[in-house]
CHARMM-style PDB file with segment names, atoms N, HN, CA, C and O in Angstrom:
ATOM      1  N   MET     1      14.078 -11.348 -24.889  1.00  0.00      PROA
ATOM      2  CA  MET     1      12.868 -11.180 -24.349  1.00  0.00      PROA
ATOM      3  C   MET     1      12.035 -11.876 -25.445  1.00  0.00      PROA
ATOM      4  O   MET     1      12.253 -12.017 -26.648  1.00  0.00      PROA
ATOM      5  N   SER     2      11.014 -12.267 -24.658  1.00  0.00      PROA
ATOM      6  HN  SER     2      10.836 -12.152 -23.680  1.00  0.00      PROA
ATOM      7  CA  SER     2      10.354 -13.129 -25.072  1.00  0.00      PROA
ATOM      8  C   SER     2       8.960 -12.240 -25.571  1.00  0.00      PROA
ATOM      9  O   SER     2       8.900 -11.010 -25.563  1.00  0.00      PROA
ATOM     10  N   ASP     3       7.703 -13.296 -26.068  1.00  0.00      PROA
ATOM     11  HN  ASP     3       7.752 -14.294 -26.075  1.00  0.00      PROA
ATOM     12  CA  ASP     3       6.768 -12.567 -26.311  1.00  0.00      PROA
ATOM     13  C   ASP     3       5.432 -12.152 -24.921  1.00  0.00      PROA
ATOM     14  O   ASP     3       4.708 -11.219 -24.573  1.00  0.00      PROA
ATOM     15  N   ASN     4       5.727 -13.370 -24.581  1.00  0.00      PROA
ATOM     16  HN  ASN     4       6.315 -14.128 -24.863  1.00  0.00      PROA
ATOM     17  CA  ASN     4       5.165 -13.288 -23.089  1.00  0.00      PROA
ATOM     18  C   ASN     4       6.044 -11.860 -21.683  1.00  0.00      PROA
ATOM     19  O   ASN     4       5.477 -11.395 -20.695  1.00  0.00      PROA
ATOM     20  N   ASP     5       7.088 -11.643 -22.034  1.00  0.00      PROA
ATOM     21  HN  ASP     5       7.549 -12.021 -22.837  1.00  0.00      PROA
ATOM     22  CA  ASP     5       7.602 -10.208 -21.289  1.00  0.00      PROA
ATOM     23  C   ASP     5       6.474  -9.164 -21.568  1.00  0.00      PROA
ATOM     24  O   ASP     5       5.832  -8.869 -22.576  1.00  0.00      PROA
ATOM     25  N   ILE     6       6.489  -8.676 -20.134  1.00  0.00      PROA
ATOM     26  HN  ILE     6       7.010  -8.916 -19.315  1.00  0.00      PROA
ATOM     27  CA  ILE     6       5.742  -7.292 -20.078  1.00  0.00      PROA
ATOM     28  C   ILE     6       6.832  -6.091 -20.547  1.00  0.00      PROA
ATOM     29  O   ILE     6       8.045  -6.007 -20.359  1.00  0.00      PROA
ATOM     30  N   VAL     7       6.230  -5.524 -20.983  1.00  0.00      PROA
ATOM     31  HN  VAL     7       5.244  -5.591 -21.135  1.00  0.00      PROA
ATOM     32  CA  VAL     7       7.149  -4.205 -21.593  1.00  0.00      PROA
ATOM     33  C   VAL     7       6.307  -2.979 -21.277  1.00  0.00      PROA
ATOM     34  O   VAL     7       5.307  -2.673 -21.925  1.00  0.00      PROA
ATOM     35  N   GLU     8       6.746  -2.343 -20.307  1.00  0.00      PROA
ATOM     36  HN  GLU     8       7.559  -2.592 -19.781  1.00  0.00      PROA
ATOM     37  CA  GLU     8       6.199  -0.619 -19.773  1.00  0.00      PROA
ATOM     38  C   GLU     8       6.543   0.227 -21.121  1.00  0.00      PROA
ATOM     39  O   GLU     8       7.584   0.182 -21.777  1.00  0.00      PROA
ATOM     40  N   THR     9       5.539   0.903 -21.318  1.00  0.00      PROA
ATOM     41  HN  THR     9       4.694   0.939 -20.785  1.00  0.00      PROA
ATOM     42  CA  THR     9       5.395   1.892 -22.563  1.00  0.00      PROA
ATOM     43  C   THR     9       4.963   3.232 -22.046  1.00  0.00      PROA
ATOM     44  O   THR     9       4.269   3.140 -21.033  1.00  0.00      PROA
ATOM     45  N   ALA    10       5.155   4.280 -22.409  1.00  0.00      PROA
ATOM     46  HN  ALA    10       5.719   4.355 -23.231  1.00  0.00      PROA
ATOM     47  CA  ALA    10       4.556   5.766 -22.117  1.00  0.00      PROA
ATOM     48  C   ALA    10       3.207   6.205 -22.768  1.00  0.00      PROA
ATOM     49  O   ALA    10       2.551   7.173 -22.385  1.00  0.00      PROA
ATOM     50  N   SER    11       2.810   5.222 -23.991  1.00  0.00      PROA
ATOM     51  HN  SER    11       3.343   4.435 -24.302  1.00  0.00      PROA
ATOM     52  CA  SER    11       1.399   5.324 -24.080  1.00  0.00      PROA
ATOM     53  C   SER    11       0.675   3.539 -25.083  1.00  0.00      PROA
ATOM     54  O   SER    11       1.372   2.640 -25.553  1.00  0.00      PROA
ATOM     55  N   VAL    12      -0.697   3.633 -25.079  1.00  0.00      PROA
ATOM     56  HN  VAL    12      -1.263   4.364 -24.698  1.00  0.00      PROA
ATOM     57  CA  VAL    12      -0.989   2.314 -25.824  1.00  0.00      PROA
ATOM     58  C   VAL    12      -0.247   2.827 -27.334  1.00  0.00      PROA
ATOM     59  O   VAL    12      -0.006   1.881 -28.083  1.00  0.00      PROA
ATOM     60  N   TRP    13       0.044   3.861 -27.733  1.00  0.00      PROA
ATOM     61  HN  TRP    13      -0.152   4.630 -27.124  1.00  0.00      PROA
ATOM     62  CA  TRP    13      -0.007   4.040 -29.058  1.00  0.00      PROA
ATOM     63  C   TRP    13       1.482   3.914 -29.324  1.00  0.00      PROA
ATOM     64  O   TRP    13       1.829   3.755 -30.494  1.00  0.00      PROA
ATOM     65  N   ASP    14       2.677   3.985 -28.082  1.00  0.00      PROA
ATOM     66  HN  ASP    14       2.395   4.114 -27.131  1.00  0.00      PROA
ATOM     67  CA  ASP    14       3.433   3.651 -28.330  1.00  0.00      PROA
ATOM     68  C   ASP    14       3.813   1.880 -28.148  1.00  0.00      PROA
ATOM     69  O   ASP    14       4.649   1.275 -28.820  1.00  0.00      PROA
ATOM     70  N   ALA    15       3.133   1.423 -27.291  1.00  0.00      PROA
ATOM     71  HN  ALA    15       2.454   1.915 -26.746  1.00  0.00      PROA
ATOM     72  CA  ALA    15       2.632  -0.304 -27.382  1.00  0.00      PROA
ATOM     73  C   ALA    15       2.597  -0.686 -28.863  1.00  0.00      PROA
ATOM     74  O   ALA    15       3.456  -1.468 -29.271  1.00  0.00      PROA
ATOM     75  N   VAL    16       1.739  -0.234 -29.646  1.00  0.00      PROA
ATOM     76  HN  VAL    16       1.041   0.401 -29.315  1.00  0.00      PROA
ATOM     77  CA  VAL    16       0.802  -0.867 -30.745  1.00  0.00      PROA
ATOM     78  C   VAL    16       1.700  -0.478 -32.088  1.00  0.00      PROA
ATOM     79  O   VAL    16       1.758  -1.294 -33.008  1.00  0.00      PROA
ATOM     80  N   SER    17       2.250   0.525 -32.156  1.00  0.00      PROA
ATOM     81  HN  SER    17       2.203   1.188 -31.409  1.00  0.00      PROA
ATOM     82  CA  SER    17       3.366   1.049 -33.316  1.00  0.00      PROA
ATOM     83  C   SER    17       4.821   0.913 -33.249  1.00  0.00      PROA
ATOM     84  O   SER    17       5.468   0.950 -32.203  1.00  0.00      PROA
ATOM     85  N   ASP    18       5.409   0.716 -34.692  1.00  0.00      PROA
ATOM     86  HN  ASP    18       4.883   0.686 -35.542  1.00  0.00      PROA
ATOM     87  CA  ASP    18       6.570  -0.162 -34.580  1.00  0.00      PROA
ATOM     88  C   ASP    18       8.028   1.030 -34.585  1.00  0.00      PROA
ATOM     89  O   ASP    18       9.216   0.747 -34.429  1.00  0.00      PROA
ATOM     90  N   THR    19       7.321   2.561 -34.852  1.00  0.00      PROA
ATOM     91  HN  THR    19       6.356   2.792 -34.978  1.00  0.00      PROA
ATOM     92  CA  THR    19       8.206   3.683 -34.666  1.00  0.00      PROA
ATOM     93  C   THR    19       7.789   4.566 -33.811  1.00  0.00      PROA
ATOM     94  O   THR    19       6.632   4.311 -33.474  1.00  0.00      PROA
ATOM     95  N   THR    20       8.212   5.487 -33.311  1.00  0.00      PROA
ATOM     96  HN  THR    20       9.151   5.694 -33.584  1.00  0.00      PROA
ATOM     97  CA  THR    20       7.851   6.371 -32.986  1.00  0.00      PROA
ATOM     98  C   THR    20       6.900   7.787 -33.168  1.00  0.00      PROA
ATOM     99  O   THR    20       6.120   8.490 -32.525  1.00  0.00      PROA
ATOM    100  N   GLY    21       7.680   7.663 -34.807  1.00  0.00      PROA
ATOM    101  HN  GLY    21       8.313   7.091 -35.329  1.00  0.00      PROA
ATOM    102  CA  GLY    21       6.922   8.398 -35.727  1.00  0.00      PROA
ATOM    103  C   GLY    21       5.486   7.986 -36.069  1.00  0.00      PROA
ATOM    104  O   GLY    21       4.614   8.828 -36.287  1.00  0.00      PROA
ATOM    105  N   GLU    22       5.280   6.745 -36.106  1.00  0.00      PROA
ATOM    106  HN  GLU    22       5.988   6.062 -35.929  1.00  0.00      PROA
ATOM    107  CA  GLU    22       3.883   6.003 -36.396  1.00  0.00      PROA
ATOM    108  C   GLU    22       3.200   6.472 -35.043  1.00  0.00      PROA
ATOM    109  O   GLU    22       2.356   7.351 -35.215  1.00  0.00      PROA
ATOM    110  N   ALA    23       3.376   6.100 -33.849  1.00  0.00      PROA
ATOM    111  HN  ALA    23       4.062   5.386 -33.709  1.00  0.00      PROA
ATOM    112  CA  ALA    23       3.001   6.474 -32.788  1.00  0.00      PROA
ATOM    113  C   ALA    23       2.433   7.751 -32.654  1.00  0.00      PROA
ATOM    114  O   ALA    23       1.274   7.918 -32.275  1.00  0.00      PROA
ATOM    115  N   TYR    24       3.176   8.628 -32.940  1.00  0.00      PROA
ATOM    116  HN  TYR    24       4.117   8.493 -33.248  1.00  0.00      PROA
ATOM    117  CA  TYR    24       2.930  10.290 -33.078  1.00  0.00      PROA
ATOM    118  C   TYR    24       1.813  10.361 -34.061  1.00  0.00      PROA
ATOM    119  O   TYR    24       0.820  11.014 -33.740  1.00  0.00      PROA
ATOM    120  N   ASN    25       1.841   9.971 -34.823  1.00  0.00      PROA
ATOM    121  HN  ASN    25       2.648   9.441 -35.084  1.00  0.00      PROA
ATOM    122  CA  ASN    25       0.781   9.852 -36.137  1.00  0.00      PROA
ATOM    123  C   ASN    25      -0.456   9.516 -35.184  1.00  0.00      PROA
ATOM    124  O   ASN    25      -1.356  10.274 -34.823  1.00  0.00      PROA
ATOM    125  N   ARG    26      -0.307   8.541 -34.962  1.00  0.00      PROA
ATOM    126  HN  ARG    26       0.424   7.925 -35.255  1.00  0.00      PROA
ATOM    127  CA  ARG    26      -1.478   7.823 -34.336  1.00  0.00      PROA
ATOM    128  C   ARG    26      -2.130   8.618 -33.054  1.00  0.00      PROA
ATOM    129  O   ARG    26      -3.352   8.770 -33.038  1.00  0.00      PROA
ATOM    130  N   ARG    27      -1.529   8.998 -32.252  1.00  0.00      PROA
ATOM    131  HN  ARG    27      -0.537   8.875 -32.265  1.00  0.00      PROA
ATOM    132  CA  ARG    27      -1.937   9.884 -31.445  1.00  0.00      PROA
ATOM    133  C   ARG    27      -2.870  11.251 -31.825  1.00  0.00      PROA
ATOM    134  O   ARG    27      -3.961  11.575 -31.357  1.00  0.00      PROA
ATOM    135  N   LEU    28      -2.049  11.922 -32.833  1.00  0.00      PROA
ATOM    136  HN  LEU    28      -1.162  11.659 -33.214  1.00  0.00      PROA
ATOM    137  CA  LEU    28      -2.391  12.961 -33.547  1.00  0.00      PROA
ATOM    138  C   LEU    28      -3.711  12.863 -33.764  1.00  0.00      PROA
ATOM    139  O   LEU    28      -4.601  13.618 -33.374  1.00  0.00      PROA
ATOM    140  N   ARG    29      -3.817  11.435 -34.709  1.00  0.00      PROA
ATOM    141  HN  ARG    29      -3.093  10.822 -35.025  1.00  0.00      PROA
ATOM    142  CA  ARG    29      -4.942  11.179 -35.273  1.00  0.00      PROA
ATOM    143  C   ARG    29      -6.351  10.677 -34.349  1.00  0.00      PROA
ATOM    144  O   ARG    29      -7.526  10.634 -34.712  1.00  0.00      PROA
ATOM    145  N   ALA    30      -5.883  10.412 -33.349  1.00  0.00      PROA
ATOM    146  HN  ALA    30      -4.928  10.447 -33.055  1.00  0.00      PROA
ATOM    147  CA  ALA    30      -6.780  10.270 -31.873  1.00  0.00      PROA
ATOM    148  C   ALA    30      -7.611  11.530 -31.571  1.00  0.00      PROA
ATOM    149  O   ALA    30      -8.822  11.751 -31.560  1.00  0.00      PROA
ATOM    150  N   ASP    31      -6.285  12.434 -31.277  1.00  0.00      PROA
ATOM    151  HN  ASP    31      -5.301  12.255 -31.285  1.00  0.00      PROA
ATOM    152  CA  ASP    31      -6.837  13.612 -30.909  1.00  0.00      PROA
ATOM    153  C   ASP    31      -7.680  14.421 -31.578  1.00  0.00      PROA
ATOM    154  O   ASP    31      -8.563  15.187 -31.192  1.00  0.00      PROA
ATOM    155  N   LEU    32      -7.061  13.984 -33.179  1.00  0.00      PROA
ATOM    156  HN  LEU    32      -6.344  13.361 -33.492  1.00  0.00      PROA
ATOM    157  CA  LEU    32      -8.472  15.273 -34.058  1.00  0.00      PROA
ATOM    158  C   LEU    32      -9.651  14.317 -33.852  1.00  0.00      PROA
ATOM    159  O   LEU    32     -10.451  14.956 -33.170  1.00  0.00      PROA
ATOM    160  N   MET    33     -10.249  12.874 -34.152  1.00  0.00      PROA
ATOM    161  HN  MET    33      -9.599  12.355 -34.706  1.00  0.00      PROA
ATOM    162  CA  MET    33     -11.073  12.345 -33.663  1.00  0.00      PROA
ATOM    163  C   MET    33     -11.890  12.877 -32.653  1.00  0.00      PROA
ATOM    164  O   MET    33     -13.109  12.972 -32.796  1.00  0.00      PROA
ATOM    165  N   THR    34     -11.350  13.196 -31.736  1.00  0.00      PROA
ATOM    166  HN  THR    34     -10.360  13.118 -31.619  1.00  0.00      PROA
ATOM    167  CA  THR    34     -11.471  13.232 -29.958  1.00  0.00      PROA
ATOM    168  C   THR    34     -12.239  15.388 -30.168  1.00  0.00      PROA
ATOM    169  O   THR    34     -13.074  16.060 -29.563  1.00  0.00      PROA
ATOM    170  N   ALA    35     -11.453  15.588 -31.151  1.00  0.00      PROA
ATOM    171  HN  ALA    35     -10.774  15.043 -31.642  1.00  0.00      PROA
ATOM    172  CA  ALA    35     -12.058  17.012 -31.081  1.00  0.00      PROA
ATOM    173  C   ALA    35     -13.065  17.194 -31.870  1.00  0.00      PROA
ATOM    174  O   ALA    35     -13.852  18.095 -31.580  1.00  0.00      PROA
ATOM    175  N   ILE    36     -13.299  16.365 -33.093  1.00  0.00      PROA
ATOM    176  HN  ILE    36     -12.660  15.633 -33.328  1.00  0.00      PROA
ATOM    177  CA  ILE    36     -14.410  16.225 -34.032  1.00  0.00      PROA
ATOM    178  C   ILE    36     -15.564  15.608 -33.326  1.00  0.00      PROA
ATOM    179  O   ILE    36     -16.743  15.702 -33.668  1.00  0.00      PROA
ATOM    180  N   ARG    37     -15.074  14.945 -32.267  1.00  0.00      PROA
ATOM    181  HN  ARG    37     -14.116  14.869 -31.990  1.00  0.00      PROA
ATOM    182  CA  ARG    37     -16.354  14.141 -31.627  1.00  0.00      PROA
ATOM    183  C   ARG    37     -17.083  15.037 -30.825  1.00  0.00      PROA
ATOM    184  O   ARG    37     -18.310  15.063 -30.722  1.00  0.00      PROA
ATOM    185  N   GLY    38     -16.060  15.965 -30.112  1.00  0.00      PROA
ATOM    186  HN  GLY    38     -15.063  15.944 -30.195  1.00  0.00      PROA
ATOM    187  CA  GLY    38     -16.709  17.121 -29.318  1.00  0.00      PROA
ATOM    188  C   GLY    38     -17.135  18.383 -29.851  1.00  0.00      PROA
ATOM    189  O   GLY    38     -17.469  19.303 -29.104  1.00  0.00      PROA
ATOM    190  N   GLN    39     -17.139  18.444 -30.664  1.00  0.00      PROA
ATOM    191  HN  GLN    39     -16.867  17.697 -31.271  1.00  0.00      PROA
ATOM    192  CA  GLN    39     -17.573  20.010 -31.635  1.00  0.00      PROA
ATOM    193  C   GLN    39     -19.166  18.988 -32.359  1.00  0.00      PROA
ATOM    194  O   GLN    39     -20.274  19.511 -32.482  1.00  0.00      PROA
ATOM    195  N   THR    40     -18.948  17.964 -32.619  1.00  0.00      PROA
ATOM    196  HN  THR    40     -18.048  17.539 -32.518  1.00  0.00      PROA
ATOM    197  CA  THR    40     -20.374  17.179 -33.216  1.00  0.00      PROA
ATOM    198  C   THR    40     -21.509  17.225 -31.525  1.00  0.00      PROA
ATOM    199  O   THR    40     -22.640  17.677 -31.345  1.00  0.00      PROA
ATOM    200  N   ASP    41     -20.829  16.748 -30.866  1.00  0.00      PROA
ATOM    201  HN  ASP    41     -19.910  16.381 -31.013  1.00  0.00      PROA
ATOM    202  CA  ASP    41     -21.607  16.619 -29.756  1.00  0.00      PROA
ATOM    203  C   ASP    41     -22.329  17.913 -29.286  1.00  0.00      PROA
ATOM    204  O   ASP    41     -23.519  17.955 -28.974  1.00  0.00      PROA
ATOM    205  N   ARG    42     -21.053  19.468 -29.264  1.00  0.00      PROA
ATOM    206  HN  ARG    42     -20.086  19.434 -29.517  1.00  0.00      PROA
ATOM    207  CA  ARG    42     -21.423  20.460 -29.248  1.00  0.00      PROA
ATOM    208  C   ARG    42     -22.606  21.074 -29.774  1.00  0.00      PROA
ATOM    209  O   ARG    42     -23.379  21.914 -29.313  1.00  0.00      PROA
ATOM    210  N   PHE    43     -22.549  20.405 -30.922  1.00  0.00      PROA
ATOM    211  HN  PHE    43     -21.921  19.723 -31.297  1.00  0.00      PROA
ATOM    212  CA  PHE    43     -23.387  20.954 -32.134  1.00  0.00      PROA
ATOM    213  C   PHE    43     -25.047  20.321 -32.239  1.00  0.00      PROA
ATOM    214  O   PHE    43     -26.096  20.821 -32.644  1.00  0.00      PROA
ATOM    215  N   GLY    44     -24.679  18.920 -31.634  1.00  0.00      PROA
ATOM    216  HN  GLY    44     -23.827  18.513 -31.304  1.00  0.00      PROA
ATOM    217  CA  GLY    44     -25.901  18.004 -31.165  1.00  0.00      PROA
ATOM    218  C   GLY    44     -26.219  17.426 -32.403  1.00  0.00      PROA
ATOM    219  O   GLY    44     -27.227  16.725 -32.487  1.00  0.00      PROA
ATOM    220  N   TRP    45     -25.369  17.659 -33.550  1.00  0.00      PROA
ATOM    221  HN  TRP    45     -24.550  18.229 -33.482  1.00  0.00      PROA
ATOM    222  CA  TRP    45     -25.503  16.352 -35.027  1.00  0.00      PROA
ATOM    223  C   TRP    45     -25.095  14.970 -34.553  1.00  0.00      PROA
ATOM    224  O   TRP    45     -24.133  14.592 -33.883  1.00  0.00      PROA
ATOM    225  N   SER    46     -26.115  14.333 -35.103  1.00  0.00      PROA
ATOM    226  HN  SER    46     -26.896  14.640 -35.647  1.00  0.00      PROA
ATOM    227  CA  SER    46     -26.174  12.655 -35.199  1.00  0.00      PROA
ATOM    228  C   SER    46     -25.045  12.495 -36.099  1.00  0.00      PROA
ATOM    229  O   SER    46     -24.396  13.420 -36.588  1.00  0.00      PROA
ATOM    230  N   GLN    47     -24.834  11.092 -36.306  1.00  0.00      PROA
ATOM    231  HN  GLN    47     -25.361  10.340 -35.909  1.00  0.00      PROA
ATOM    232  CA  GLN    47     -23.636  10.719 -37.400  1.00  0.00      PROA
ATOM    233  C   GLN    47     -24.155  11.217 -38.814  1.00  0.00      PROA
ATOM    234  O   GLN    47     -23.552  11.930 -39.616  1.00  0.00      PROA
ATOM    235  N   VAL    48     -25.439  10.657 -38.920  1.00  0.00      PROA
ATOM    236  HN  VAL    48     -25.928  10.078 -38.268  1.00  0.00      PROA
ATOM    237  CA  VAL    48     -25.960  11.287 -40.663  1.00  0.00      PROA
ATOM    238  C   VAL    48     -25.654  12.624 -41.046  1.00  0.00      PROA
ATOM    239  O   VAL    48     -25.219  12.969 -42.145  1.00  0.00      PROA
ATOM    240  N   VAL    49     -25.930  13.417 -39.985  1.00  0.00      PROA
ATOM    241  HN  VAL    49     -26.283  13.136 -39.093  1.00  0.00      PROA
ATOM    242  CA  VAL    49     -25.706  14.568 -39.806  1.00  0.00      PROA
ATOM    243  C   VAL    49     -24.186  15.191 -40.258  1.00  0.00      PROA
ATOM    244  O   VAL    49     -23.885  16.085 -41.050  1.00  0.00      PROA
ATOM    245  N   VAL    50     -23.226  14.149 -39.236  1.00  0.00      PROA
ATOM    246  HN  VAL    50     -23.470  13.423 -38.593  1.00  0.00      PROA
ATOM    247  CA  VAL    50     -22.141  14.713 -39.512  1.00  0.00      PROA
ATOM    248  C   VAL    50     -21.619  14.427 -40.754  1.00  0.00      PROA
ATOM    249  O   VAL    50     -21.008  15.307 -41.361  1.00  0.00      PROA
ATOM    250  N   ALA    51     -21.815  12.975 -41.370  1.00  0.00      PROA
ATOM    251  HN  ALA    51     -22.311  12.260 -40.876  1.00  0.00      PROA
ATOM    252  CA  ALA    51     -21.439  12.623 -42.517  1.00  0.00      PROA
ATOM    253  C   ALA    51     -22.056  13.624 -43.575  1.00  0.00      PROA
ATOM    254  O   ALA    51     -21.256  14.078 -44.394  1.00  0.00      PROA
ATOM    255  N   GLN    52     -23.241  13.985 -43.654  1.00  0.00      PROA
ATOM    256  HN  GLN    52     -23.891  13.617 -42.989  1.00  0.00      PROA
ATOM    257  CA  GLN    52     -23.983  15.076 -44.385  1.00  0.00      PROA
ATOM    258  C   GLN    52     -23.132  16.158 -44.853  1.00  0.00      PROA
ATOM    259  O   GLN    52     -22.666  16.435 -45.959  1.00  0.00      PROA
ATOM    260  N   ASN    53     -23.035  16.876 -43.309  1.00  0.00      PROA
ATOM    261  HN  ASN    53     -23.413  16.652 -42.411  1.00  0.00      PROA
ATOM    262  CA  ASN    53     -22.042  18.353 -43.446  1.00  0.00      PROA
ATOM    263  C   ASN    53     -20.271  17.851 -43.821  1.00  0.00      PROA
ATOM    264  O   ASN    53     -19.377  18.663 -44.059  1.00  0.00      PROA
ATOM    265  N   LEU    54     -20.113  16.436 -43.792  1.00  0.00      PROA
ATOM    266  HN  LEU    54     -20.840  15.777 -43.599  1.00  0.00      PROA
ATOM    267  CA  LEU    54     -18.541  16.746 -43.907  1.00  0.00      PROA
ATOM    268  C   LEU    54     -18.440  16.324 -45.706  1.00  0.00      PROA
ATOM    269  O   LEU    54     -17.427  16.604 -46.347  1.00  0.00      PROA
ATOM    270  N   GLY    55     -19.567  15.674 -46.300  1.00  0.00      PROA
ATOM    271  HN  GLY    55     -20.390  15.447 -45.779  1.00  0.00      PROA
ATOM    272  CA  GLY    55     -19.792  14.874 -47.604  1.00  0.00      PROA
ATOM    273  C   GLY    55     -19.157  13.999 -47.792  1.00  0.00      PROA
ATOM    274  O   GLY    55     -18.293  13.856 -48.657  1.00  0.00      PROA
ATOM    275  N   VAL    56     -19.633  13.032 -46.708  1.00  0.00      PROA
ATOM    276  HN  VAL    56     -20.335  13.148 -46.005  1.00  0.00      PROA
ATOM    277  CA  VAL    56     -19.280  11.329 -46.553  1.00  0.00      PROA
ATOM    278  C   VAL    56     -20.522  10.979 -47.146  1.00  0.00      PROA
ATOM    279  O   VAL    56     -21.573  11.471 -46.734  1.00  0.00      PROA
ATOM    280  N   THR    57     -20.474  10.061 -48.205  1.00  0.00      PROA
ATOM    281  HN  THR    57     -19.620   9.662 -48.540  1.00  0.00      PROA
ATOM    282  CA  THR    57     -21.448   9.515 -48.854  1.00  0.00      PROA
ATOM    283  C   THR    57     -21.411   7.838 -48.571  1.00  0.00      PROA
ATOM    284  O   THR    57     -22.371   7.099 -48.792  1.00  0.00      PROA
ATOM    285  N   GLY    58     -20.231   7.442 -48.089  1.00  0.00      PROA
ATOM    286  HN  GLY    58     -19.451   8.042 -47.909  1.00  0.00      PROA
ATOM    287  CA  GLY    58     -20.292   5.990 -47.985  1.00  0.00      PROA
ATOM    288  C   GLY    58     -19.024   5.441 -47.417  1.00  0.00      PROA
ATOM    289  O   GLY    58     -17.861   5.746 -47.680  1.00  0.00      PROA
ATOM    290  N   PHE    59     -19.465   4.640 -46.654  1.00  0.00      PROA
ATOM    291  HN  PHE    59     -20.410   4.392 -46.440  1.00  0.00      PROA
ATOM    292  CA  PHE    59     -17.924   4.321 -46.036  1.00  0.00      PROA
ATOM    293  C   PHE    59     -17.107   3.145 -46.679  1.00  0.00      PROA
ATOM    294  O   PHE    59     -17.651   2.061 -46.888  1.00  0.00      PROA
ATOM    295  N   VAL    60     -15.758   3.383 -46.997  1.00  0.00      PROA
ATOM    296  HN  VAL    60     -15.316   4.264 -46.828  1.00  0.00      PROA
ATOM    297  CA  VAL    60     -14.784   2.937 -47.803  1.00  0.00      PROA
ATOM    298  C   VAL    60     -14.165   2.247 -46.812  1.00  0.00      PROA
ATOM    299  O   VAL    60     -13.932   2.757 -45.716  1.00  0.00      PROA
ATOM    300  N   GLY    61     -13.837   0.966 -47.141  1.00  0.00      PROA
ATOM    301  HN  GLY    61     -14.027   0.551 -48.031  1.00  0.00      PROA
ATOM    302  CA  GLY    61     -13.280  -0.055 -46.068  1.00  0.00      PROA
ATOM    303  C   GLY    61     -12.000  -0.005 -46.758  1.00  0.00      PROA
ATOM    304  O   GLY    61     -11.817   0.532 -47.851  1.00  0.00      PROA
ATOM    305  N   PRO    62     -10.875  -0.771 -45.846  1.00  0.00      PROA
ATOM    306  CA  PRO    62      -9.653  -1.045 -46.294  1.00  0.00      PROA
ATOM    307  C   PRO    62      -9.640  -1.938 -47.487  1.00  0.00      PROA
ATOM    308  OT1 PRO    62      -8.571  -2.268 -48.000  1.00  0.00      PROA
TER     309      PRO     62
END
């Protein structure tokens, strides 16, 4: 198989992950972020308010 071959996967997470465990972890984290976003939208919180309520003081990059 070459780099240009098209491979069908069950999800985008399977496509970008090296292992099924890594794909599961990415899927779980995405689901968690979606749930958090849903709650913050329901509360009507801005990103600043969310950060304050979660105790986030600044961005910590890679």
